[in-house]
C-alpha positions in Angstrom: -22.0 -187.1 11.0 -25.3 -185.5 12.9 -26.8 -183.5 10.3 -29.4 -185.5 8.3 -31.9 -188.4 8.6 -33.4 -192.0 7.8 -35.9 -194.7 7.3 -37.7 -197.0 9.2 -39.3 -200.5 8.5 -39.6 -203.0 11.1 -40.1 -206.7 11.0 -41.4 -208.2 14.5 -40.8 -212.2 15.1 -42.8 -213.2 18.4 -42.1 -216.1 20.2 -44.3 -217.6 23.5 -44.1 -220.6 25.5 -46.5 -221.8 27.9 -46.3 -225.0 30.5 -48.1 -228.4 29.9 -48.9 -230.4 33.5 -49.2 -234.0 33.5 -50.9 -235.8 35.9 -49.7 -239.1 37.3 -51.9 -241.4 39.0 -50.6 -240.1 42.6 -52.0 -236.9 43.5 -48.7 -236.1 44.0 -46.7 -236.4 41.1 -47.5 -233.8 39.0 -45.1 -233.4 36.2 -44.0 -230.5 34.2 -44.1 -231.1 30.7 -40.8 -229.5 29.0 -42.3 -227.9 26.4 -43.7 -224.4 25.6 -45.6 -223.2 22.5 -43.7 -221.5 20.0 -45.6 -218.4 17.8 -43.4 -216.0 15.4 -44.5 -212.8 13.4 -43.5 -209.8 11.2 -44.4 -206.6 11.9 -42.8 -202.8 10.3 -42.4 -199.3 10.4 -42.7 -197.6 6.9 -39.8 -197.2 5.1 -40.3 -193.7 2.8 -37.5 -194.8 0.2 -39.9 -197.5 -1.1 -43.9 -197.9 -1.8 -44.0 -201.6 -1.2 -41.3 -203.7 0.4 -42.2 -207.9 0.0 -40.3 -210.1 1.7 -40.4 -214.0 1.0 -40.2 -216.2 4.3 -39.7 -219.7 4.3 -39.0 -221.6 7.5 -37.7 -220.7 11.2 -35.3 -222.9 13.1 -34.3 -223.0 17.0 -30.7 -224.4 17.2 -28.6 -225.4 20.0 -31.1 -227.1 22.4 -30.5 -230.7 24.0 -33.7 -231.8 22.5 -31.9 -230.8 18.7 -33.1 -228.4 15.9 -36.8 -227.5 15.5 -37.2 -226.4 11.7 -41.0 -225.1 10.7 -41.5 -224.9 7.4 -43.9 -222.5 5.7 -47.1 -224.0 4.3 -45.9 -227.5 5.6 -45.6 -227.7 8.9 -49.0 -226.9 11.3 -49.6 -223.9 12.8 -47.9 -222.0 10.2 -49.3 -219.6 8.1 -50.2 -220.6 4.7 -47.9 -220.0 1.7 -48.6 -217.9 -1.3 -47.7 -217.5 -4.8 -46.2 -213.9 -4.2 -42.3 -215.5 -4.3 -41.4 -216.6 -7.8 -37.7 -217.3 -9.1 -36.0 -216.0 -12.0 -38.0 -218.0 -14.5 -41.4 -216.4 -13.1 -42.7 -219.8 -10.9 -43.9 -219.9 -7.8 -41.3 -221.1 -4.7 -43.2 -223.6 -2.9 -43.4 -223.8 0.9 -42.9 -219.3 0.7 -45.0 -216.8 2.3 -44.7 -213.0 1.0 -45.2 -210.5 3.0 -45.4 -206.3 2.5 -43.9 -205.2 5.5 -45.3 -202.0 5.0 -49.0 -203.4 5.5 -47.5 -203.4 9.3 -46.5 -201.4 11.3 -45.8 -199.9 14.9 -47.4 -202.7 17.2 -48.9 -204.4 14.6 -47.6 -208.1 13.2 -48.6 -210.8 11.2 -48.0 -214.4 12.4 -45.8 -216.7 10.8 -46.5 -219.1 13.3 -48.8 -219.3 16.0 -48.8 -221.9 18.9 -46.3 -224.6 17.6 -44.9 -226.9 20.6 -41.1 -227.0 21.1 -39.2 -228.5 23.6 -38.5 -225.6 26.5 -34.6 -224.3 27.3 -32.1 -222.6 25.9 -31.7 -222.3 22.6 -28.0 -220.9 21.5 -29.9 -219.6 18.2 -32.7 -218.6 16.2 -32.4 -218.4 12.6 -34.9 -216.9 9.9 -34.7 -218.6 6.8 -35.6 -216.3 3.7 -36.0 -217.3 -0.2 -35.7 -215.9 -3.7 -38.0 -213.7 -4.5 -38.1 -210.7 -1.9 -38.4 -207.1 -3.8 -38.7 -203.4 -3.4 -41.7 -201.8 -5.2 -40.5 -198.2 -6.0 -43.3 -196.1 -8.2 -43.6 -199.0 -11.2 -40.5 -200.3 -10.7 -40.1 -203.8 -9.2 -36.1 -203.8 -7.4 -34.7 -207.4 -6.6 -33.9 -207.1 -3.0 -31.2 -209.9 -1.4 -30.6 -211.4 1.8 -27.3 -212.3 2.7 -27.3 -216.4 2.2 -31.1 -216.0 2.6 -31.1 -216.7 6.4 -31.1 -213.9 9.4 -29.8 -215.5 12.3 -30.2 -214.1 15.8 -28.8 -214.9 19.4 -29.8 -217.2 21.5 -33.3 -217.3 23.5 -34.8 -219.1 26.1 -38.3 -221.0 26.0 -39.6 -221.2 29.4 -41.5 -224.3 30.6 -43.8 -222.1 32.7 -45.9 -218.9 31.9 -45.4 -217.1 28.3 -42.5 -215.8 26.6 -42.7 -213.7 23.6 -39.7 -212.5 21.4 -39.8 -209.9 18.4 -37.1 -209.5 15.7 -37.6 -205.9 14.6 -36.2 -204.9 11.3 -35.5 -201.2 11.1 -35.2 -200.6 7.2 -33.6 -197.0 7.2 -30.6 -199.1 8.7 -30.7 -202.0 7.1 -32.3 -201.5 3.8 -29.4 -200.6 1.2 -29.5 -199.7 -2.6 -25.9 -199.4 -3.9 -25.3 -196.8 -6.3 -24.5 -198.7 -9.7 -26.6 -201.7 -8.7 -30.3 -202.6 -9.3 -31.0 -204.3 -6.3 -31.5 -204.0 -2.6 -30.0 -205.5 0.2 -31.2 -206.1 3.4 -28.0 -206.2 6.0 -28.4 -207.9 9.4 -27.1 -204.5 11.3 -30.8 -203.1 11.4 -32.1 -206.1 12.8 -32.7 -206.7 16.7 -34.3 -209.3 18.7 -36.1 -208.5 22.2 -37.9 -210.2 24.5 -41.8 -208.9 24.1 -41.9 -209.0 28.2 -39.2 -205.7 28.2 -40.0 -204.1 25.5 -42.4 -201.0 25.0 -43.9 -198.6 22.3 -43.8 -194.7 21.3 -46.3 -192.6 20.1 -45.4 -189.6 19.0 -46.2 -186.1 17.3 -44.5 -183.2 16.3 -45.8 -179.1 16.6 -46.4 -178.0 13.1 -45.4 -174.3 14.9 -42.1 -176.1 15.0 -41.6 -177.7 11.4 -42.5 -174.1 10.5 -40.1 -172.0 12.5 -37.6 -174.5 11.3 -38.6 -174.5 7.2 -39.6 -178.0 7.6 -42.1 -179.4 5.3 -45.8 -178.4 6.4 -48.6 -180.2 5.1 -47.5 -182.1 2.2 -50.4 -183.4 -0.5 -49.0 -186.6 -0.3 -49.2 -188.3 3.1 -46.6 -190.3 2.6 -44.2 -188.0 2.4 -42.2 -187.7 5.5 -41.6 -183.9 6.7 -39.3 -184.7 9.2 -37.5 -187.8 11.6 -36.7 -188.9 14.9 -33.9 -190.4 15.9 -33.7 -192.7 19.1 -30.4 -193.4 21.1 -29.7 -195.4 24.3 -29.1 -193.5 27.5 -29.2 -189.8 28.7 -27.0 -186.9 29.2 -25.1 -187.1 25.6 -23.3 -184.7 23.7 -24.8 -183.9 21.0 -21.9 -183.7 18.8 -21.5 -187.6 20.0 -24.5 -188.3 18.4 -24.4 -190.2 15.2 -26.9 -190.8 12.0 -27.2 -194.0 10.5 -23.5 -195.4 9.4 -22.3 -192.0 10.9 -18.4 -192.4 12.9 -19.9 -190.7 16.4 -19.9 -192.3 19.6 -23.6 -193.3 20.1 -25.3 -194.8 17.6 -28.9 -194.9 17.2 -31.0 -197.6 18.4 -33.9 -196.8 16.1 -35.0 -194.7 13.6 -38.5 -193.5 12.6 -39.9 -190.5 9.7 -42.6 -188.5 10.5 -45.7 -188.2 8.7 -48.7 -185.5 8.5 -51.9 -187.4 8.8 -54.0 -185.0 6.4 -55.1 -183.1 9.1 -53.5 -181.5 11.6 -50.8 -184.2 13.2 -47.6 -184.9 12.4 -46.8 -188.4 13.8 -44.3 -190.8 14.0 -44.2 -194.5 16.2 -41.2 -196.5 17.5 -42.1 -200.3 18.0 -40.7 -203.0 20.2 -38.2 -201.1 22.3 -36.2 -202.4 25.1 -37.7 -200.6 28.5 -35.3 -198.1 29.7 -34.0 -194.5 29.4 -33.2 -192.8 25.9 -32.2 -189.6 24.1 -34.8 -188.8 21.1 -33.6 -186.6 18.9 -35.3 -185.1 16.1 -34.5 -183.4 12.4 -36.3 -182.1 9.6 -33.7 -184.0 7.2 -35.4 -186.9 5.7 -32.6 -188.5 3.8 -29.5 -190.7 5.3 -27.4 -193.0 3.6 -27.1 -196.1 5.8 -23.7 -196.4 4.0 -22.4 -192.8 4.3 -21.5 -190.7 7.3 -24.3 -187.9 6.6 -23.9 -184.6 7.9 -27.9 -184.5 9.6 -29.0 -181.4 12.1 -30.8 -182.0 14.7 -33.2 -179.5 15.8 -33.4 -180.7 19.8 -33.5 -183.4 21.7 -35.3 -185.1 24.8 -35.7 -187.8 27.1 -37.9 -190.5 27.1 -38.4 -193.1 29.8 -40.0 -196.6 27.9 -41.9 -199.1 29.9 -42.2 -202.9 29.8 -44.8 -205.5 29.0 -45.9 -203.5 25.2 -47.0 -200.4 27.1 -47.3 -197.3 24.8 -45.4 -193.9 25.8 -46.8 -191.0 24.3 -44.0 -188.4 23.2 -45.0 -184.6 22.1 -42.5 -182.6 20.6 -42.9 -179.0 20.7 
């Protein structure tokens, strides 16, 4: 129910393909090689429930192509990111072929490549899988809380790798919707519902700010000493001309669920800023609230202060939003 707000964090998965051309002895016998270059990255938007969110990545798989399953293991296959010693098992031993990444270090439209320029067969793939490993965790103060991913695997819908030009996809993990900490359990769970796969050619980014006068007028937090403290939240809903009563919080039962959510932070000077990265191009309704807590497992009571229409362009273009 709408009357309170969430926490946002994203991962970006980027995929690129390019055309390779082979020339025969006959000038008319050019052949387009059916391969493309595959790249995969991670990105994030800050989550105010945690200081750090460490995810352990192991492999990327492409399935359902006539050429067979394509598997790229971290630190083993060429063009993958190097493994590190962040991910450890229950005995404290480093898990081989894993890369632990603090998602909080890659916000908005920034990203970290897991794979760069790997050549794969072109064509349609019925599924893309991101294989995780044990050892993921959330740092809250001096506590290291285990982070579990169901089956240690995240499954996405099919993609197409073209034999010509470039193709790029991003998987965005909105931790306000995906990261849950059930009552009575000393661990976090990463649920797939807060993850979306988008084509980079058809997405843009939102960079916005809220006026301090609006925050003061509505008794929001203003100029906190800790700039990591959220002062407000913004919810992005697909489509326009919605009735406010139909706009849901994360986990709410109303008709229109949020596409993405972000916290608003004070920059330590005069601005109150937020970012929403990798948003599919189109028209949206942006709602804003002073409420900064939203349990993704509960239909919370969150009050919108107002809303406005936002149009997001494609090709990675940035749309600037000012809330006054």
